[in-house]
N, C-alpha and C positions, 0 to 999 in steps of 0.2 A: 304204516310207521315200518322202518327199517328192520331188518332180520338180521342178526349175525350168527353163522356156524362158526364153531369151533371144532376142527377136526384132530383127531389125536391117534395116531398109529399104537399100537400097544403091540409087544414083544418082550417077554419074560418080563412084566413090570408088575405084579402081584403086591408087591409091597409099597410102590410108588401113587397108588390109585386112587387110595384114601386121602392121602394127604394132598394129591395133586387135586381134588377135586375139592375139597377145604379149602385149597389157597383159590381156587378159580370161585368158589361160590364168596368167601369172603373179597375180594379184590375185584371182581366183574360184577357176577351176579346180584349181589348186594346192594351195587352204586349204581348199575344201570338203569336207562327209561327206556331201552328198545328190546324185539324179542330177541330170542336167541337158541339156541340149539347147539347140544354136545354130541356129537359123532364119533366114537370109539369104533378102530378096527382092531382085530384081534388077527395080527399076522403070522397064526399058526404058532403061538405060543404051547408050551407043556407043562405050563405052571396052574397055578389057579385063576390067571388073570380073568378068563371068559366068567367065574364065577364070580369074581368080587366087581366087576363090569356090570353083569348081571342084579348084584345087590343093592348100586349105586342108582341102575334105573328103576329101582322099586322108589328109591328116595326123590328123584328128581323125574318128570314125566318128559323134559326135554331132553332127554339122553335116551341117544340111539346107538344101538349097540349091534355090530355086524361082524362075523367070524368068518376068515376065510380058512379054506378046507385044507391046506401047510402052508409052510411059509413062502411067502411068493418075494419078498424083498421090501423094504420101504417103500421105494418107487411106487409099486402095484397097490400098496396098504395105504397111500396118502393119494394115489386116484382113484382107490374104492372110496373112500371117504368123502373125496370132493365129489362126484359122480351121485352119491345119495343122500348130499346134504340139499337144503332147501333154500338156505340165506340167500339174501342179495349181495353178500360176501363172504369170505371163507378165511379163517385162520388155520393153517395146519401149527399147532404145536406140539412138542415132544413132550414123554411123558416123564422122563427122567429129572424133572424140576432143577433144570440148570439154568434156564432161562427167566427171567423173571416175566411174573405172569403179567405186570401193568403192561409188557406191550402191547397187550393185545388190542386194551384201549387206546391206546397210542397210535398204533395202526389202524384202528378204526376211523379215529380223527384225520387223521390223512387219507383215509379214503374217503371219506366227505368231503375232501376238499378236492376231488377229481380225478385221483391218483386210481388207475385200474389195477397195481402191484405195488404193496409196499414189503419193503424186504428189512428184517430185523438183523442188522450186519454186526457180527462180533468184532469189536474196537479192541477189543482185550480180552484176555481168557483166565483164568486162575490154575486151570488143568493146561499146561501148556502142552502141544503136539506138535512134533516136526514133520509128522507126515501131512497134516492138515495144511502147515505154511508152505510146503512143499506141493503139495495136491494144487493149492490154489494160486500159487502161483504159475506150475503151469498148464492151469487153466485160462488165465490170463493170457499167457504167452503165445499159445499154441490155437485153443480153442474158443474163447468167450471171453474178449475184452473187457467185455463190460461185467466179469463177475467183481464183486468185492473184494479187497485183498483180505479181509477177514474172513470171507465166505458167510454162508447161510445154512441154517436149516428150518429158522421159524418165518414165514412170511403171511402176507394177506393176499387175496385174488380176488376180484369180482367177478360177475357170472360169465361174462363174456371171455375171460381167460379160461374159465373152466370148461366154457363150449371148446375152445383152441384145444386145451391138452386133451379130452374126451376124445375129439376128432383127431388128434398125432396117433393113439393106438398104438405107443411104441414101447414093448416088451424092453429092449436089452439098452435103454437112456437112463438116465438121470433128469429128474424132473425140473432140480433146480437148473439147469440145463435148459430145458425145453421154456421155462419160465424166461428166462434174460432171452434167448433165441426168438421169442416170441415177439418183442420189441415194443409192449404197451408203456404206457406213460407209467414211470414208476420212481418211488420215493426212497428212501434209506432211513432208518431210525438206529442208532447204536447203541450196544450194551456189552456189558461186563459178562461172559458167562462163568459160572459159578462152577467149583466143582462137586459131581456126584457125590451124592450123602447117602444115599439107597439104594441098594441094589448092586448090580454088579453090569458093568457095559458089556452088550453083546456086538461091538463093532470089533469083529475078529480081521487077520492079517486078510485071509482070504476077500472078506467084503471090500478090504479098501483097495485091492487090486481089481475085482471086478468094478468098482465104482473110478477106478483110475480108467481102464480098457474102455467101459461106457462112454465116458465122456468123450475121452479122444477116438473111439472109433465113430461116434455119433454128430461130435462139434467140430472134428478137425481131421485135414488130410495129413497129419503128421506121420501115422504108420508107412503109408504110401511114400511118403517125402523121403522118410527115413531110408527105406528100405533103396530106391530111386539111388540116395547119394550111395549108400554102402556098394551098391552094384557098381555105379560109374568108379567108385574109388577101385574098385578089387579090378575091374576091366583097364582103369590105367596103371594098376600097379602090375597086371598081368606084361602089356605093353611095355613098360619100362624095363622090366626084368627080361622081356625076350631080346630086347634090342642090344642091354648087356651083352645077354650070352653071345649074339650075333659078333658085337663088336670085339669080344673076346676071341672067340675063335677065329677070324679074318684076321684080326693083331699079332696074336699070337703069342703074344708076353704077356697075358692075362693068365691063370690058372684057371680054369671052371669046374670047380666041384661044388656042386651045387643038390648033392640030395638032400640032404638035411632042410636046406632051404626051401627045396622044392616039394618034402611031403608037409613041412609047414602052412607054405602055401596051400596046396591041397587041401587040407585041413582048414584053414581059413575061409577058402573057398565053397567046400562042403557046407561050413556053418552059417555063410550066406545063403546059399540055396534053401536050405532048410529052416531059417530065422524068416526067407522070403516067401517060403511055401505055409510057414505060420502064418504070416500076417494074412497073405492072400486067404486061406483055409479060415480065419475068423470072420474075414468079410463075406464069404461063401455061407458060411456057417448061419452069418447074421440073416442074412438074404432069407434063406432056407428057412428059417426059424419064423420070418415074419411070411414066408409065403402059405406056411401049415395054417394060417390066421386061427392060430389056439388063442384065448381069452387072456389079456394078462393078470387075471384072477379069478378066484371059484369063488363063492361065496357059500360055506355049507350051513349057517344058521345065522338069525336076527332075533333080537329082543329088545321090546318096547316096554315102557310103562304101562300106556293105554290099552295094549292088548292081553297084558299080562298073562302070556304065554309064550312059549318057546317054538 
């Protein structure tokens, strides 16, 4: 009999977890005829998420809880959940109740038809986000052409895909990008994302910028290409300005008063140099971070009903 794992990254979701479990129980657990498990990963929450997770585990022996030592980010939390699940396939589901739970069963049925990856794509969303639209547009244009227009956070992967994700072992990356990059047989299911009704989103501007940089530096050569183009434009501008000054000097009929222009051009050149150093430094830092071979995440605690102990 097939076994389905439901992986749920948790971060400040103490108020969402009980309604989430009730929704899963009503729409999945009570209607399926196959084995299941729920793997919840607390990504360093400082609220009562872990206590609520343990209470739910006492109600359902198929719940497995993992607590990370600090906030490592959604990429690490999802990878931790996938690495610790035991199902034939695993669905990653958000804890904020903004995606219809019925998607899990639709993705499972698609997996049974032979698809290694099933993406729940946002065809529309009640909570419009300019950042999301720009991010997915940019990703399709310069990094991952297969990225769906509406993007995705919820997805299903089978065991062979999980093994690939574990083997990649990348810290500064986006797991959604890794899934698309791996190239497995993929299906898409479309849905409308709901407005969040419980709790407050922790998706900060800092995390958004980090996601963009992780995607571009991991799956695109745009940063290096952009620096090369700016450098080339700067050099071309220097040559043109030099020829202009020389022509003015030898022709004698064009006044050469370039102090202000020279200062502006020097500032522009300095900015190009610093931008170049910053981008190259980002690549060097990422290489250094990978060479240290630190784990993507650190598990602090586990809790399961069958052991009844922390």
